[in-house]
N, C-alpha and C positions, 0 to 999 in steps of 0.2 A: 289887702292882699296885692302885692303887686305881682303881676302876671308879663308874658307876652300877650305881641297881638294872637288872637283866637286862630287868625288865618298863617300864621311864620310857621316855618319848618321846625323840628328840634325838640327834644327830648323834654321840655319843660311845657311848650307849649300842648304837646300832646297831652302831656299827665292832667294837666287843666282842662284840656277838652272831655277826657274820660270822667273825671272827677265830678265836673259841671257844679261848683258849688252857688250856681243859680237856683238850685232845687234846693238847696237849704236854706231856710226864709231867716234863720236868726241872726241876722244884720251881720254877715258876712259882703263886705265889697271889695270887686276888683278894679284895681288901678293899672291901665293900660303903659308900660314902663317904654314899648318900643315897636315899630311898625314893620309887617312882613315885607313892605312895599319896599325896593331898591329908591335911594335918594343919594344925591351929592353929599359930599362930605358939611359942606354949608345949611344944607337942607336938616342933615342929621341935629347938627351942634345947635341949629334955630329951635326946632322939636324937641332936644333934650333940655334944654334950657325953659323953654315953655312947659316940661312937664316936671320940672323942679320946681317951679313958680306954683303950679296947678296943685301941686303934692305938698307946698309947704302951705297953702290956704286951706288945702283939706283936712289935714291933721290937726290945723289949728281947731276945728271944730271937737266942741266940748263929747258928742257923742262916738268921735273915733278914740278907743283908748287902746287897742295891741295893732302893731305895724308887721306884716310879717311879709321879709323880702327873700327873694330864691335865687340866690348870688352864685354862680360856680365860679371856682378859683383859677377863672382863666383871665387875661389880661383886660380884656374887653368889658368883660360882666364885670368885674371886681370895683374897676375904678367906678364905673356907671353908677354899681349901686351902690358901692360905699359912701357917695353922696346923698344917696337916699336914706341910709342907715345914718349920717351925720345928723342929717334934719330932722329925723324921728327922735334922736337925743336930744340935740336943742330946744324941741318941743314936752320934752321929758314925756314920752310916750314909751310904755313896755313893747319891747322888739324881740319878734321871734325869727331868727336867722336860719333858713332851710337851704344848707349849701347843695347843690348837686353835683356838676361836673367838678373834676379835681384835676388839673394839669402840677405833674411833679415839680418841671422846671420853673412854672412862675412860684408855688412852695416857696421853693430854696430862696427867691427870691425876696420874698417877705420875711423870709430870716433873717436876712443879711441887712446891715444899716443902711435906709435910703430910702426915698419916696414912696415903694410899695409899703415895705415895716412902718413908716411912720402913720402912711393910710388905714390902713389895718387897726392899728392900735386905737385911731381916734374914731373907729366907726364897728368894723364888727367886734374887735373886742371886748367891747364896754358892753353889749348886750350880756342879757342874763339868762336867754331862753334859745335854746338849738334844735335843729333837726338836722340829723346827718344818717347816711346810707349802710354806715359800718363802724363799730367800733374805732375800727384803726383812724379815722377821720378826728374821733372824738379825741381819744390820745393824739393829735397833732396838732388839733385847734389850741387844747390846753397846755400843749410846749410851744406853740407859737405866742402864747401871750394872752390868751382868754381868762377869762376869771375863773378863779377856782370854784366859786361858787354857783357858777352857772349850770343852768340846768338843762342836761341833754335827752331827747329822743333819740332812738334808733328806731329810722321807720322804712319803707319801702316806695319805690314809685310803685305804676299801677297798670294792670293787665284788663286791658278795654275790654269787659266781656258783653259788650251790647248787644253782639248777635249769634251770642255762642248756642242758644235756642237749637241753632241750627245744626250744632257738631256733635257727634258720636263717638267714643272714647274707644269704643267698641268698633267701628270701623278703622280705625287708627291699626288698633292692635292687629286686625286681621285682612287687611287690604295687601293686594299681592302688587306685583309689576315692580317695574324701576324704583329705585330710592330717590327722591325727590328733595332736593336740596336746595334751601334759601337762603341769600345774601338781605336783607333787607336793612335799611338805614338810610341816612342821610351819604349821598354819594361823593365822600373827601378821601384823600387817599389814605391819613391816618385812621380810619375806620376798618378798611383793609378788602376794599370790594377785588382789588386784584391779587391779593393774596388768597382768597377764598377762590377766584375764577384759576388762579394757578393750580391751587390742590385739588381743583376739579379736573383740571386738567390731567395732573400727574395719575389722580387714582383710576381713571380710566383706562390710562395704559395696564394696570394690573387685574382691571375685573372684567367679566365679560361683557361684549359690547351691549351698547347700550341699559344698562344694568344700573347708570344711576345717570339724574338729570340736574343740570341749576339753572335757578330763575335768582336772577339779577333786581332788587326791586330798589327804587328810590330816585331821588335826582339831589343835582348838585354839578360842580367841577368835573367831577369825572365823568359824568354820564357821556361825553361823547365820546374821551379815550377809550372810555370800556365797550362803546358800541363798535368802536372800529379795530380794537383789539378781538372782539368776539367773532368780528366777521374775517378778517384775516386768518384767524384760526382754523376756519371751516370744522368748527365744532357744532355739529346741529344741537345737539343737546342741550344747549346753552343758550338762555335766554336773557333778553333787557328790558324790563318794563316799565320803567321809569318810575315816577310817583304812583304809589296807590294811596286810598283812604276808604271809609265807611265800608259799603259791602265787597267792594273789589277786595279789599287787604283780609275783611274777611273770610273771603273765597280763598285767597292766596295761602294763607295761613292753614286754612283747611284742606287745603290740595297737596300741601308739604309734608316734607317727613321729617325732618332733620335743619335747625338752625345753624349756619355756619358765620359765624361771628369774631374774625381773629382782629378787633380792633386793638391798635397800639395807642389811642387817641386818649386823653384825660377823662376817663368814663366816671360817672358816680355810678347809678343803677337803670342801665339800659332799659327803658321800655319793651323794647323790643324783646329781649332774653323774657322777661316775665310773660308775654304777651305768648311765647311762643311756649313756653313750659307749660300754659293755659292751656293751649290747643296738643298739650301732648307730643312736645316734639324732644328728642333729645336736644341736646346745644353742646358745639367744640365753641370755645372761645380761649382767649388769652387770657389771663389771670391779671387783670387791670379792675381799678377801681373796686367796687364792691359785688365785682361779681363771682368772686368764692364765696359770698355769705351764700349766695342761692345755687350755685352749682357745687358739687364736691364729686370728684375725679373719681372715673369710672362705677358712682351712682347713679346718677343723674344727667351726665355729659363728662366732658373732656375738657381739662384746664390745659393749655398748651402752652409750652415755654419755648420761648425765640418767636422767629416771623419766618423760620422756614417753610416753604411750600411743602416740603415732604412730611412734615409734623400733624400739618391740618391731614391731609391726604390717606396718614396712618388710620388716623380716626375713622373718616370717610369708609375706608376699604374696611374696617373692624364693623362697622354699624352695619353696611353692605352683607355681610357674611354670616354676622353672628347676630341670627332673629330674638332669641333669647335676650341677650341685651337690651337690643331695640325696644321688646315690649315692655322691659323691665324699667327701664330710662325712660320711657313715653308715662305708662300710667303713676311711676313716680311723682314727675313733673306735673303731670294734669290734676293729679287728688291734692299736691301740695299747694301749687297756683288758687286751686278752686278754695281751699280753704282761708289762703293767708292775700291772697293779691288781687283779686276780684274789686272791682269799682266798689259796689257797697262795702266790702272787710274795709278798704283803704280810706275810704269817708270817714269809716264809722272811728277810726282810729286818729285818724286828723281829727276831727271833730271832738275828742274827749281831748286831745293836745290842747286845742283851742280854750276850750272850756276850763282845763287845768293854769295855761296862763293869764286869761282874764279872771281867775279869782284870785290871780296875784297882781293885777293891776290895780291900781290905786284909779278913783274915780265911782 
């Protein structure tokens, strides 16, 4: 199973940290394809070449029957992981491809004649087994040239429940005080941290003083500009926390009420959405990736069209005053995520997929 460096930032690394297949004894071996450290372009190229050689040797052993690859349909991940997929085909190994992020502009590159399409057809399109985060992605892959006889599973990412014993949904439903908003993600512009802040600032003008608060958690290139923006705005109820993990992340999810995630990025299914659901938080998000597969507008959250702060602000304002709606959404999300998206539930489903693929693999 190809995975990122466990210390790396991002959804795929968080996913495999949460599932931790080291607890599963039946022959799941991880192969780290990148590093969480920052290196020069030359060092990155040399490390990648060494990884391809190590991978080629490793999958040449008879004990390796299935290769699991975790690409995103983005420029960097696509070309890097396509080589791993091509090498697995050369070794005649059964390949299971789990597509994660999905950038629509890069999808269009693959659909047009050129390098990206040629690479796709000679690597991922030849696989017989796929995991996708939405049926929409299954249909797209088939229309892009994947085998018509390929087998698809529709799966989710995971909500880390390792500290959930300390959480009470009753406390969430009956808590008083300001509505505490949370944005948590890698801080890049397309994830929407500035949009979340602008919507918060706009909602504050329409609501009673000190009735809402905003915490922004994460690390990335937008960290310093956001810090400057918050300081200059003179809004004391907005805070920038930096990266959080482990118990600190659990406490933040426990203390927050609503996830504001207005991403325009090529999302698959962000882990943070499922984690917010598990902690009984209504979700305000844009309809990107597979988010609409788990968030239904006005049932357990809001799906915002466009990227105007006013659209997000109106959702915040409604949750701040409509306590019955907040409680309905919070309870729906907690119960659904506890049933479907916990570490144990997702690991069991993934294990069943591995078993099904192994059963069809030669050897």
